[in-house]
Each structure stands twice: as C-alpha cells, then as structure tokens.
N, C-alpha and C positions, 0 to 999 in steps of 0.2 A: 504493500497499499504507498502512495506517493504522499499522499498528503501531509500536511502537519496537523499536530493536533488542535483540535476546536477549530481546522479550516471548515470544518462544513458548517450551513445556518439551515434554521426554517424559521418557519412564523409558529410559535407558540400561541401570540394571541393576536387579535387584526391589528393589524402596524407595527407589532412588535417582534422583531426576530430574535432568535438567540444562537448563540455560536459565533464561528467567525471573529470580524474586527466590530463588531455590535456590544454597546455595554452589558454589564452581566444585568442579567433579568433577578431582581431583588422580590422574593416573596416573604409576606408578612406571614406570619403563620400564628392564624389566633386559635386554631384547634379547638378545645373545649375550655379555655382561656374566659371565657364570657360568662361561666358560671349558670350556664341554663338561663340568661336574660338575655331576650331579642334587643331591648335596648342598650345595654352593656358593646352586647355585637355590635350593632350599628357604630355606637360611640369609636371604639375599635376602629371600624372600615375606614371612618372619615379621617382619626388621626393619624391612622397607618398611609394614607393619600396625603395627608399634609406635611407625613415628614418624609415623602418621598418614594415609596415601594412602588412597586410595578405589579404587585398583585396581592391582594387580600386571602388565605388560604383557612378553611376549615376542614373538620373529622366528620365522615359521614356513615352513621350504624344503621341501618336495620337491626335489632337490638335481638329480636327472635331467634334472626338467621345466624348472627355470628358469634353468638355464645348457645352452648348446649344447656340444658333445662336445669341440670347441678349445678352449674357454674352462674345463671341468675341468682338461684333461690340460697346459694351460700351467702352466709350472716358476713357481713364489710363494717370491722370497726375500726376502721383507720381513721386516722385526725380528720381525713380529706375527705370521708364519706358524706354523700348527699344524701343517703337514706338505709335502713338497717340493713339489705341485702346488698349482694352488688347490684341484681338488676335492676332494683329503684333507685340505686344510685347512677348507672348508666343513664336510664331514662330520663331522669331529671336533666343530665346536660346534654342528651338528644333533640334537634328540633326539629320540627315536623316538617313533612315537604310542603306543606304551605309558606312556613316560616322561612325554609330554603329559597323559594321563591320572589317570596318579600324581600329577601338580603340579596341576593344575584340581583334586583330589579335595583335596590339601593345602592350596591356597590356600583354598579354600571351606569345607571339613568343621573344617579343624582350628585355621587363620588367620582366619578369618573374613570375607576379602576376596576383592574379585570378579578372575578371574580373565581375560584376554583376551591377545591375539596378533595379530602383525601377516601376516597369509599375502602371500606373494610369488609367489605364482602360484597359476593357479586350481584345481590339485590338492591346493593346500592351503586352500584358500576353501571346497571341498568337505569336507575330516577335518576344519577347524573347525566348520563346520555339524553335522557329524556328531555332533563332540566335544558339541556345545551350548554355546556360548561365549554370552554375552546381548551382544557387540557384535562386529563386526569395525572393524579400523582401518587403514586403507588409508595403505599407506608412499608419500611422498613420490615413490620412482621409478617407482610405476604410477599415479600421479592421472589420467597425462593418458594411459593403456592403456585405453581405451574400452570394448572387448571384458569386460577385466577387471574393470571398475569395473559393466560391465551384467550381469555373472556374477554377481556381489557382490550387486548393488542386488536381483536377481531371489528373492533370500533372504530375501528383507524381514527382515532384521532393522537393528537401529537402527547405524548406519555413522559412524564420525569418520572426516575425512580432510583429510591435510597434504599442503600444497601447497609445499613445497619445490623450488625450480628449474622452477614454471611461471609462467605468464605470465596476465594477468586475466581475458582472453579465453577460455584455457582453462576457466579456474577457474568463468565463467560456462557452458560447456560441460559441466561435472562435473556441477552446481548442475542444468542442464537435466536432464541424463541419469538422475539420481538421482530426479527426481521425476517420470518415465514411471511409477516401481515403488512409491516412496513418501515422506513426507517425516518420519522420523527420522533425521537425521543433522545431523552438525556439521562446519564448517569451520576449521581451525586456519591460520593464519598461521605461516610456518616457512621457517627459511634452510637448507639443506643442507651445512653447512661444518662442521668437526668440526676443531676447535673455534670455536664462533664468535664473530667481534668485532664488540665494538659498536655499532660504524659500519654492521654489513650486519643491524643484526637486524630494522628497518622495524615499530616498533610502531605505526606511525600505520596500517599494512596493517588491523590490526584497526577503526579506524574506518573502512575502506573498503569492507571487507567488510559489517560490520552496517548500512552505508546500501545496500549492492548487493543484500545476501540478509536483510532483517529477518524473514524466518520462518523463518529455522536461528541455533541459539546459534552463537557463532563462540570460539575459543580460542586458544591459542596451543602449541607446539610449540618448546622451547629449546633450543640447543646450546652457552651461551655459560656461561663460568664464575661461581659464585657465584650469589647470589639475587636481588639489585635489578632485574634487569629482567624476569623474571619478577614479582615483585611489579608492576611498572610494567603487565605486561599485565593482571595481573585489577584494578588500578584502570582501566584501560580500558574492562573489561568484559568480558575473558576469563569462559568460562563452564566454558572444559576445558583444563587444564594437563597439557603431559608433559614429565617430564624425566626423563635418564636417570641409573639410578643405580650405583654401583659400591660394591666393599669397599675397593678399593686402585687408586687414581687410576694406580699405576705401572705395574701390568699390563699383560702383553702385548695385543693389541686397541687398535683405532683410537680406539673409542669413549668408554674408559677418560677418557682427557685431557677431554674435553664432558662427563663426567657428575660429578654430585653424591655426594659421599661421604654417609653414611646420619647423621651429624651435620646437615650442611648442608642435607637434605633436613627433616630435623627441624626444624632453625631456618625453613626456607622456609614449611612448613605452619603454624606456629605463627604467623608473621608473615602471611600472607594470613589465616589465620581473625580476625584484629584487626583487619586491612586492611578485611575485609568487615564487621565489627564499626561501623567506624569510616565506611565509606561511606554507611552509613545508607538513609536515603529521601531520593528528591528533592526532598519535598516542606520548602520555609522556612517553620518555625515559631517562634514562640517555646515553649522547652520546658520542661519543670518543672523542672531544675536549674537556668535561668535567673533564676527566680521571685525567690529571695533577692537576687540581684544587682539584678536589675531593680527591685526595690523600694527599693534603696539608692543606686541611679545612675540610673537612668531620669527623665526628665523630665515634668513636667503643664504643662498650659494654665493661666495665674494670671492674676487682673486686675492689669491694667498700671497702671489707676488704681480710684478708686469707680466701680460702675456701677451708675446707679439701676434699679428696677425696668419694664418694658415696654420698655427700652432694646433697637432692633436693631444686633445686635451685626457688629463689622468688625474688622479687622485689626490696627488702631491699638487696640482694648481688649485686646490679650494680649499674654503675653509666655509664655517656658517659664522651668521651675527642677525644680529637685529638690524638691516639695514633700509637704507635711504636710496633709490627707490624701492619698493619691495620684488624681490625679483623671482628666480627658482627657489621650489621648495627643496629641503633637505633631500627629504624620499626620492627624490628626480635626478642626484645624483649619480646614478649608476645607469643614467640613460644617456649622459652627456660623455662619457668617456669613449676617446676612440675619435669622437668628433672635431670638426676644426673650429676657430674664429674667423666671423666675416671680416672682422676690426679690431685692431688690438684696443687691452685694456689693461689701465694703472693696477698696480697694486690695493685691495681695497675697497676695489669698482665693484656694484653689483652684477652679479651676470644673468642677463635677460633671456629669454630665448630668442630676441633678433639678435643677438650676438652671435648664435649656434648657426654654422654649417652642416644641417645632419647630412649623411652620408648612408643612403639608405641600404645599401649591401654589409653593414658593417654587421658584424657579430661579437655581442662581447668576452671577448675572449681573454681580455685584459684582465678581467676582474680577478681577485685573492685566489677565489675556488676556483678556477683554472690553473692555478701555477703550479706547475711540476708534472710530474708524471703521467699516465695513465696506467695503474698497476692491477690485475687481477691476482688474487688471493684465492687457494682452497683449503678451510681450515679440516683439519684431518686427525684429531687427536688419536693418539694408538690405542689408548685403555676402553677402549665402545666395550659398555656393558652387553647392548644388543648383541650386537656381532663383531665379536675382537677382528681387530684390526680391517674390518669389513673396507674401508678404504682403499685395500690392496687387491681383496680377494676377485676373482678371474670373471669378468662378463663379455661375451662373444669374442676370447681369446687373448682378452687385454685386462690388466687391474682397473678395477671400478675407477679409481682417477684419472687414469690414463685419459679415459675418453673426456672428460673436463677439460683436461690438459689442451687435449685436441682442438676441443671445439674451442677456446680462447685463441687458440696458433692460429687457426684457418678464419675467427672473427678479424685479425689481422689489425686490430687498436688498439694494442694496447704494448706498452713502450716495454714491459717485465711482467714474468709470471711468475708467483713463489706458489709453494705449498708450505701452512705453517703445522709443525706439528712436531710433538715433543717425541715422536719416535725414530730413531736411527731408521730402523730398517724401511717405513716410510718414507722417511728422507732419500733414500738411496734409488729407492723406485722413482721417484720425482726427479730424480736428476737425473734418470736415464731415458726420459719422456718428454727433457727438454727445458723443466722448470726448476727452480731457484729454490735449492733447501731452505727455509728459513727455520731455525731450532729456536720453539716456542720457551719459554721459562717457567718455571713450575708454578708460580700462580696462576698462569693461564693456563695451565692443562690439568689444572684439579677436575675434579669428574665432578663439582658444582661450579663452574666455571661456564660463564654463559657466551655465544656467539660474540657478543658485543665487548667481556670484557678482552675476546680473545684478540678480536680487532683493534680497540685500543690500545693493546700491547704491541702488536703490528706496526701500528701508524706510529706509535713512540717511538719507535723502531726504525723507522723509515720516512723522514723529514720530507723526502724527495716525491710523498704521496702528493697528487693533486685530485686524480678520480681513483676510487676502488671500487672495484667489481671484486664483490663475496661471492663466490659460486662454487655451490655446493655439488659433490661429487655424488651425493646417493642418489640424484636425481638426474641420470644419465643421459635424458633424452634432449637436453636444450641443444639446440641447433645455432652456429655461428652467427647467423643474419638475425637473431633475436638477441644476442648480446651485444651485438656490434651495434644495434639499433639503438640498445639501451644507451647507452655509451653517446652514439649520439644524440639522443633526447637531451641529455645533460649538457653536452656540447654546444649543440645549436638551435634549440629551443629554451634554453633559460632553466629546466628544470634543477632542480636538487637532489633529488634521489627517483630513481625508477628499480620496481621488481615485478617480479615474474608475477600471473594468476592464472587461473582458469576459472572459467564459468560453469555452474553448476545447476540443473534444474529441480532445487532438492524441496520438496516441504519438510521441513525443519519442525519435531517437537520436543518438548520439555523431557529430560530424562527424571526417570519417577525414583523416588527415595521414599525407603518406609511404606510401603503399599499406597502410596496418594498415587492419583489419578494424573497422567498426561495432558500438557495443553500442548495447543500450537503454538510455534515461535515466530513465523513469518506468515503464516497467511491462513485465515479461518476456512476450514471444508468446506463449509459452505458457499462461500465467495472465493475461493484461489481461482486463479486463472486456469485454463487447459496450458498443458503443458507447452503446446505448440504454439500458442497464442505470447507465450511467457520467454522474455527476453535471460530470465533465470539470475542467480546471483554471483559476486565474485570471489571467488578465495584466492589466499597466498598459496603457489606449489613451491617456495622454498627452494626453487632455482636456484634463483639467482639476486642478488641485491645490491646494488650500483647507486657510488651517492659521493658528492665531492667531500673532501675532508673538511672542506670551510664548516658545511652544514653539520658532519659528524660531531668534529670540537665545539661546536655552538650549543649542540641536540645531546651529545651521547647515544645518536642513534643514528642509521641509516635508512632509516624510513623517514624522515622531518623535511620543513622547509616544504617547496612546490614538488609534490611527489606527481608523480606518473608511473605507469603500468605496460607490461607488454604481458598481451592476452596469447596465454598457453593452450595448443586446442590441446582439445579434455583428451582424446583416445591418446596422447603422448604424456600425458601426466603419471608418474610413478615415482614413487619413495617409496627407501629401501629400508626399512625399521626392522623386519625379522627375515629370519636366512629365508622362506617363499618367496619372499620379495624378490629376491634377486632372479629366480626362473620366469618371474612375470615379466622385470625388466628387461631379461633378457629376451624374450619372445614379442616386448615394443621393440628393442632396438630393430632385432633383424626384420621385423614387420616394415617398420615406418622410417627408421631412421637410416640403416647402413646399404650403402650400395651392395651388390652381390661381392664384387669384386674386391672390397674391403674386408667382407667377412676373415676373421681368422688370420689376416693379414698379421706378420711378423711386426714389430715397431720400429 
C-alpha cells in the first residue's frame, strides 16, 4: 500500500470530511452524563457547540435487548445507582425514542452541531439508522461482536470504531469485516479505564494503526484527566478525537470523573486548532517569514583570494560569510567546482551566479569523495562457523572467491583488488588468482566482528582508497557489468553508495510466538494485488556494496548518503550459508553465468 497514514478522507457528516489534511473531528461525548434529564442534555449540547465541538454523542440502548433478565433484576447498591436494581438504574438513564428525535432536532436545527450516538445492541442500530444519524459509533465493548459489526456495516453508513479492551488481531478482523461492505470508517485507539492513568494510554498505538490500516483515518478516544494527552494524539495524526464531557465532575455516575468540564473542552479545542496550524506542511522549505532573518544572518560564498578570469574553481577558492550583496548559498558550493569565472573577482567579493561560466559536460570528479583509488575487497574470514574455509571451497572448478576476483577483473574499473582475511591459506589462494592479500588484524577477525568493522580496519590501513567495493564471494553469480555499473553510478551520477538488490513478489507474514495467530505484514489477503499485477518489493542480495570513502568515514556505513541500487535478476540470486547451498550455486552458475568453454578451465 503506497498511501501515507490517514491520507484517505471521506465525509463523516454533511460538509465535514475526516482524514487527509482535514482538521481533527472533535466529538463531545455526553454519553449518559445527562443524568436522565433531557434539559441537562440540551444544555450540554448547546455548551459543546459553543466550545467548538464538531459533534455531540450519546449512548443508546434497548435495555431489554442489551441485558438478560438476571442482569436486569440484579440488586445495584453502587453510589452511582439510580434505582435499586441494575435494570431500573439503566432505564432511568435511557432516553425514549421520541426524546432522541427531540434531541437530534435540537442539536442540528437549533445548535447547528452534528448529532450521533453509540448503539449498544442491534435494535439500537436499527433505531439510529431510522433516526437518520450521519454515522455510527461502535463502543469498545462491541468491537469484537462480529454479528453486531456486520449488522451495522450492512447499513453502509460511516462508522467510527473504538478499540478499548481489544487485541491487534481482533482489530485486523474488524477492519477486514467492515471492508467487506464499505470503506468509510475510522479506528480509534482507546483504553477502557475510567479515569485512565497516563501509563495505560499507549498513544503509540496510533502509529501502529496508521501503519497497519493506512487507508482509513485513525483517531483517539480518551478517558484521562486534562487535555495534554489528547493534544499528543492529534500531534501523532489523530483525525478523530472523542472526549467525555460533564457539567459537574462530582455528579453521580462513573463517567464524570473521566470527563472534561466545559471549560476544559473549550481549552482543548482551542489548543487543537492552534496545534493543527503549527503542524503545518511536511514540506521543508525556507518560508517568506524567514526572509528578513536570512538576509541578515544567512551566509554566502565569497572569494577567499583574488581569482582571475577563466580560472577553474576549486574548494580552496571559497569561504563563507554574511555578505553584501547576498550571493550563492553554501549548499551550492559543490556545484561550482570545475566551472570557470566569467570575470575576475577580488578577495572577499561575493560570488554570484552571473560570475560563473558553467561547463555542461563537467562531472564532479574533483570532490574529495572521488580522490584516491577505486578498490575492490573481498572479506573472507577463515573461521566461518557455517562452512569452514567456505571462501575457498571449490565450485565449477575454482575456489569460491576466485569467481568474485574474476568478476572484478573483468569489470575493468578497479585500480586494486584485495582479499581481506586472517587466514594465510585463503590469502595464498587470493594471490594465485591475482588479488592482493590483506592480512586482517586479530580484532577485525573475531567471530563477532561485523563487516563494517572489517571494512573500517581495511580503510584505515589503506588511505589511498577513494571508492571501495565490498564484494561478497558467497554470492558468486554477480556479473562484471553489474559491478562496473555500480562504480559508474558513483563516479558519474553523484551517488554516495550503491548496492545489489533483488525483487521478490512475496506476501509476508509475522512469525508466530507462543501459539499466537500470525498476521500479514505487507498486504491484507482480502485486498492484496495479483502477483502478475504487482511490481514486488526490493531486498538486499548481499552480493556487493560500493561506496565512497568519504561517506563511509562520515556515516560509519557503506549504505548511506545518496543511495542507489543495482537490481539482480531473481534467478541469479544465490547465497551460500550452509553446505547444501554450494550445489545449488553451482547449478545456477552452470546454467546462467558460465559459457561452456569456461567450465572447469584452469586458473
């Protein structure tokens, strides 16, 4: 899936899109904090609108459908009770259908705010559908109730799904079930604790959802105190925010303590709109508001010394200063190297583009990263635990590393070819095939030493290196033209590093642990493309890594800076890790790499 998190949007209410670049949709959850009094409910609707909320939401149950008889007659002695039994308590808080019609009309016609409700049973889904709500809200307690989810999704109204008390596996199932009917839904991170401790909020789940469900907006339903955590959710990309509201946190009812006062709601919404303004655009550029400071403090390239007309510019000609007039910025210094001056410049004069005679065919070979030799090296430690001395195991009549040495020789782009090893036996074989034996020191030859540590040791002892190719002889099918192309990309296309990749069309799944269910890692099975319609994904082959010494010294890595790749045909990709791989590699070599006359040739 190529879309960015929350890049998809849809209309949740008339004229109100959610997702994409649209503002966060803010729901004031009145729930049952109205104490069963419709006048209190109306007051809360009006105040929520005045605070800037986009929607007010209630909780709708058909009490006789939602609870069994034993639950309804159970004595209820809580301080929050509105009756002696749980059934009487719930009936007190439940508005009638006619009252719901009255509240919806009041919200939409008198307060101009969207009206919604969470149905807690299928009968309530049907009623709210008949009432004409703009969307359904799935309460966390019904998120894993798949008959309920299907019944709601079949109505094909937009849906917002809370995920309290659920696992990631369940949320994937919810996503797939709703997708069978429509794709106008959002998923909210939620923890069903009232009030909610910050340590149980787990806002990072928002990012998990954005990655797992990139084609639906993601939001947050919070039960914590204060506004800070909700602001964090919006900063992470929440496109829907739901918070409970109350007129008095001391009132009877378990939700009041986890609710915002109306003053807090107003503050939260004001801060969210300010935060959204500050989030701005992901594009990094110099803004108009920065121009005055740039003109005052920004540096320009100036002449370090007097430079004559026609002089080919080098780094030694430049320094950077706050200058008048403003000239070429320092980041464009690389682009000046090797070009000529149209007119002479005095010491300390600003260099402007009008001074430069650009040479179109110039290639930036004078940069420090190109200084020095093009060197190829094969890392061939003698103490391999998988296959001892595997680098000199014979394949198609030659030692394994010989094929990589030959490929580098045929590439005709190397000044020197080395084999770096701690083994005198491997070193002798390398010399027999024309490579230089680099005796690796003991630290770089440890069983736990990494390739990067070994390359660091090699570069430190060979300061003449300008471009380094790390060639892995355990992939003996690399071709000379591939290696030569990688070096060319660095020399002529300004890449800092180039490595080999292979393209596979694989639908990847998570590894199972302790009996858990696996889940897809790149495509949902319901919506994944046909293999023949899919380009596939790129994977490193490990065959070769080419980079400049400059980028290796700066990053400590041979895959850094401006990276490029050479694509390996999948049928040529072999990697020798276990003894059985040797025979596989030999067959591939015979079939695709070697000419008949070269098989079994002497060295």
